[in-house]
Every structure is written in structure tokens, then in C-alpha cells.
C-alpha positions in Angstrom: 106.5 89.3 98.7 109.6 87.5 97.5 112.9 88.6 99.0 116.4 87.5 98.4 117.6 88.3 101.8 117.6 85.5 104.5 116.9 87.0 107.7 116.9 83.7 109.5 120.8 83.9 109.4 120.4 87.1 111.5 117.7 85.5 113.8 116.7 81.8 113.5 113.4 82.6 115.1 112.1 86.2 114.7 109.0 86.2 116.6 105.8 84.5 117.0 103.8 87.6 115.7 105.7 88.5 112.7 107.6 86.5 110.1 111.0 86.9 108.4 109.1 87.9 105.5 107.1 90.5 107.3 110.3 92.0 108.7 111.9 92.0 105.3 108.9 93.9 103.7 109.1 96.5 106.7 113.0 96.9 106.2 112.7 97.4 102.6 109.9 100.2 103.0 107.1 98.3 101.4 105.0 97.5 104.7 101.4 98.9 105.0 100.7 101.5 107.8 99.0 98.6 109.9 101.9 96.1 109.2 104.5 99.0 110.1 102.7 99.6 113.3 102.6 96.0 114.1 106.3 95.5 113.6 107.2 98.6 115.5 105.1 97.6 118.4 107.3 94.0 118.4 110.5 96.3 118.0 109.5 98.1 121.5 108.4 94.7 123.0 111.1 92.2 121.8 114.8 93.2 122.2 115.5 90.3 119.6 113.5 92.2 117.0 115.4 95.5 118.0 118.5 93.8 117.6 117.6 92.3 114.3 116.5 95.7 112.8 119.9 97.1 114.1 122.0 94.4 112.3 120.1 94.6 109.2 122.1 95.6 106.1 119.0 97.6 104.6 119.2 100.5 107.3 121.9 102.5 109.1 120.8 102.8 112.7 122.9 103.3 115.9 121.2 101.2 118.7 121.7 102.4 122.0 121.2 99.7 124.9 119.3 100.7 127.9 119.7 97.6 130.2 118.2 94.3 130.0 114.8 95.4 128.9 115.8 96.1 125.2 117.1 98.8 123.2 116.2 102.4 122.0 116.1 103.8 118.8 117.8 107.3 118.4 114.5 108.4 116.6 112.8 108.3 119.7 114.4 111.3 121.0 113.0 113.2 118.0 109.8 114.6 120.4 112.3 116.0 122.8 115.0 117.2 120.2 112.3 118.9 117.9 109.1 119.7 119.9 108.2 122.5 117.8 107.5 120.1 114.8 105.2 117.7 116.5 102.3 119.9 117.4 99.9 118.2 115.1 101.0 114.7 116.3 100.5 115.9 119.9 97.2 116.8 119.2 96.0 113.5 117.5 98.0 111.5 120.1 96.0 113.3 122.8 92.6 112.7 121.2 93.5 108.8 121.0 94.6 108.7 124.7 91.3 110.7 125.6 89.4 107.8 123.8 91.1 105.3 125.6 92.9 103.7 122.5 95.8 101.7 123.6 98.4 103.3 121.5 102.3 103.5 122.1 103.6 107.2 121.3 106.8 106.0 119.8 105.1 103.4 117.7 102.7 106.0 116.5 105.4 108.5 115.6 107.4 105.9 113.8 104.3 105.0 112.0 103.8 108.4 111.1 107.5 108.9 109.7 107.3 105.8 107.7 104.5 107.0 105.9 105.6 110.5 105.4 102.9 111.9 107.5 105.4 113.7 109.6 108.5 115.2 107.9 111.7 116.9 109.5 109.8 120.4 109.1 106.6 119.1 110.5 103.1 117.6 109.2 102.0 118.6 105.9 98.5 120.0 106.2 96.8 117.4 104.1 98.3 114.6 106.6 96.8 116.1 109.7 94.6 113.4 111.0 96.2 110.5 109.4 96.9 108.7 112.6 93.3 109.2 113.7 92.1 107.5 110.5 94.4 104.8 111.1 92.5 104.0 114.3 89.2 104.2 112.7 87.9 107.7 113.4 86.0 109.7 110.8 88.1 112.5 110.0 87.3 115.6 107.8 89.5 118.1 106.6 88.3 121.5 105.4 89.9 124.7 103.9 88.0 127.9 103.9 86.3 127.0 107.2 84.2 129.5 109.0 83.9 130.3 112.7 80.5 129.2 112.6 81.9 125.8 111.2 84.2 125.6 114.1 81.6 126.3 116.7 79.3 123.9 115.2 81.8 121.2 115.2 82.5 121.7 119.0 78.5 121.7 119.5 78.5 118.3 117.7 81.1 116.9 120.2 83.8 116.6 117.5 87.5 116.9 118.0 88.6 120.0 116.4 92.4 120.6 115.3 92.8 124.3 113.8 95.9 125.2 111.9 96.9 128.7 112.5 100.1 131.1 111.8 102.6 130.7 114.4 102.8 133.6 117.0 104.2 134.7 120.3 100.6 135.0 121.5 100.3 131.1 121.6 102.6 130.1 124.6 103.4 126.6 123.3 104.4 127.7 119.9 107.9 128.0 118.6 107.1 130.7 115.9 110.7 130.8 114.7 110.7 127.3 113.6 107.8 126.7 111.7 105.2 129.2 110.0 102.1 127.1 111.0 100.8 125.8 114.3 98.3 123.0 115.1 95.8 123.9 118.0 93.5 121.5 119.7 90.5 123.6 120.0 88.5 123.0 123.1 85.7 125.9 123.5 84.5 129.0 121.8 83.6 131.2 124.7 80.7 133.5 124.9 83.0 136.4 126.0 84.9 136.5 122.7 87.8 134.1 123.5 88.8 130.8 121.9 90.4 128.3 124.1 92.8 125.5 123.1 94.9 123.0 124.9 98.6 123.7 125.5 100.3 120.1 124.8 103.3 121.3 126.6 101.4 121.6 130.0 97.9 120.2 129.3 96.3 123.2 130.4 93.7 125.5 128.7 94.9 128.5 127.0 92.7 131.6 125.9 93.2 133.8 122.9 90.9 136.7 121.8 88.6 135.5 118.9 89.8 138.5 116.7 93.3 137.3 117.2 92.3 133.7 116.6 90.8 134.5 113.4 93.8 136.6 112.2 96.0 133.7 112.8 93.7 131.2 111.2 93.6 132.9 107.8 97.5 131.8 107.6 96.5 128.4 106.8 93.5 129.3 104.6 91.3 128.5 107.6 92.2 125.0 107.7 90.5 122.8 110.2 90.4 119.0 110.8 87.5 117.4 112.8 87.4 113.8 114.0 84.7 111.7 115.7 84.1 108.1 116.4 80.8 107.6 114.3 80.5 108.7 110.7 77.8 111.5 110.6 75.8 112.7 107.3 78.5 113.1 104.9 78.5 116.7 103.4 81.3 117.0 100.9 82.9 120.6 100.9 85.5 120.8 97.9 88.1 123.4 98.1 86.8 126.6 96.6 88.7 127.3 93.4 86.2 129.4 91.5 88.4 132.4 91.7 91.5 130.8 90.3 92.3 131.8 86.7 94.3 129.4 84.6 96.7 130.4 81.9 95.8 129.6 78.2 98.1 126.8 78.0 96.4 125.2 81.0 93.1 125.7 79.7 93.9 123.8 76.5 95.5 121.2 78.7 92.1 120.4 80.2 90.7 118.6 77.0 93.9 116.0 77.1 93.2 115.5 80.8 89.5 115.0 80.5 89.9 112.4 77.5 92.9 110.6 79.9 90.4 110.6 82.8 87.7 108.9 80.7 90.3 106.4 79.3 91.6 105.5 82.7 88.0 105.0 83.9 87.2 102.9 80.9 90.3 100.8 81.1 89.5 99.8 84.7 85.8 99.0 83.9 86.9 96.7 81.0 89.5 95.0 83.3 86.6 94.2 85.6 84.7 92.6 82.9 82.4 95.4 81.7 81.7 96.0 78.0 79.6 98.6 76.0 75.9 98.4 76.0 73.0 100.8 75.1 71.9 101.2 78.6 73.7 100.6 82.0 73.1 97.2 83.3 75.0 96.3 86.6 74.0 92.6 86.3 75.4 92.3 82.8 78.2 94.7 83.3 77.2 96.8 80.3 77.7 100.5 80.1 76.7 103.0 77.3 80.0 105.1 78.0 82.5 102.5 77.2 83.2 104.2 74.0 85.9 106.5 72.7 85.9 110.1 74.2 85.2 111.5 70.9 81.7 109.4 71.0 80.6 110.6 74.3 77.6 112.7 74.8 78.6 116.6 75.2 77.1 116.5 78.6 79.6 113.7 79.7 82.5 115.4 77.9 81.6 118.6 79.9 81.7 116.7 83.3 85.1 115.4 82.5 86.3 119.0 81.5 85.1 120.4 84.7 86.8 117.7 86.8 90.0 118.4 84.9 89.6 122.2 85.2 89.0 122.2 88.8 92.1 119.9 89.3 94.2 122.2 87.6 92.8 125.1 89.7 93.2 123.2 92.9 96.9 122.6 92.1 97.1 126.4 91.9 95.1 127.0 94.9 97.3 124.9 97.0 100.3 126.9 95.9 101.9 125.1 93.2 102.7 126.0 89.8 102.6 123.9 86.5 105.6 124.7 84.3 105.8 123.4 80.5 108.9 121.7 79.9 109.4 123.0 76.5 107.8 126.5 76.2 108.3 126.7 72.4 106.3 123.4 71.7 
């Protein structure tokens, strides 16, 4: 990526591991998660890199010296200053340490923040597990989970993070700060208790099964599982059958369906595909490379269902779609 900033004027020899261009891309916020993690590790290791970042005109950071070993960024104190917002991060960090991954907690935290996986108010549900994915673990997110799903995951030796409503019954939870809380589930006891790991003390805590189920409902029974090997894929899309759409949104589905087809067709054609009476992967020919109006009704219906379920999913996740011009 080209850049008009000459970082060599700041430091003539940035690092043996990263180039001036790598650092410029990072400072501009355009680095990939893997590139960001690599550079953040260099910041921790090399005080020259830390000083370069501090002197960069692209960011406004106060660098605080901690002796001859280098510098510390103020954001490193985030875990101490806001422990109530890092429950999900702590769960994921524990899993990686338990699996003997060589990870630096500060680097991991900065990687999460750089990708908006962690925000000031905490971790969005759909980003729980992103750090585990980054390290190559097989991660599965699931709404509407059942207690049997949770028990089965534990029986399969999977790591389980359950999201529950924050409550005083949870010793490590600061319920006044965030409405939801991440729990690293360890066992489902036969005597009617669920145990989880208190990330503050690294000791097991126990909560009655009925109480756990009550709190779990607050997240829509949201559960994230992780394991090192990919098991048999069993897709479980979010249930949206009970979501009703307004008349305007139902009419919108046809436009979304047609646009989805055009998007697919454009991508195929850009890859060299063209129309053919039957699908032929070698010749790159496909019978559906025709205008939406010429598709068989069965194919149109498939696109309509996808569009309808997408709109229902948006509503299920708590968002509203508002028409800009209600009179149009």
C-alpha cells in the first residue's frame, strides 16, 4: 500500500521484522488482524517501535517510560480500570493459555480493540470468540441454545462461554455496569448446579441450575463453543419464524432478492463464468446467469426466502428498519 508519510525520518531502521510500510498501514488503521498483532508484539518487544508509534502524527498517545526496558501505553491499564467490561476477553484469554498458546495479553487486547471486537462498553455478542478464531480454533456461536446443547458441548470436551444477564448472584460480575456477562462454564453438576470459573480468582463458582437458566434467557440463550479440531458441521441459523414484518418490508424482499441475484451473477461473470444451458464447472457455464426476471420460479423463491429471513434476522437482533421517506 502506498503512503505519503516517510517514517524513515522518524526512525531510519524500524525493525528487522516489520517495514516502514507495514507500520504506516498499521498507523492508518488498515492493517489486518494478523498484521496488527505482529506489530503490537514488536511494540512490546522493541522500545524503538514504541517511540515511533508515540511520535507518529497519525495518533495521539501519551507514552509513559518505565525504565530501560521500553514504554507502556496508557491503554494497557484498561483491564485494571475497567475489569467489568472484559469478562469475554478474560474467558478467551484463559482458553488460549489453557491450550498453551503463546499469547501476550496486552497484544491480544490491542488486537481486539483495533478490530472493534472490544468496545468501551464491552464485547458485542457477535464478536465473542473472535480471538479464538484468530488463533485457529473452531468457534461456533448459537442463539436459542438449550441446556442439553450446553451439556453436550461440555461432554464433547469443548470450551463453553455462556452469556447471561448480570446479577449479584455472580461473585465476579459488576451488574451495575453492563447488562450482560460472559461465563466460562466448567461443568453441569448432577445435583442441579452449574459451575463456572471466576476469572478474578480462577476458582470455581456454583449457581443453581434454575437460576442459571433464568439469567441465560437475558441473552437469548447465547452460547459460544470452541475446540481445536473442526467437528461435523451442523448449521443452526437463528430462528426467525415468529418474526412478523411490516407490509413495506415484505415488499422490499423482492428488491433484495433481485439485487442478491445480480450481485452473485456479477461476481461469477468477473470470474469468467457465462451463461450455459447446464452447469459446467470446467467451461464455467451456468444456467442461472440470466436476468432475475428469467430465473425459474423455484430459484426466485430461494432468493426471496433468503431476503425475507435476513430482514427478520435484523428485527430479531433488536434493530428497526425505517423508511427515509414515509410518503414515497
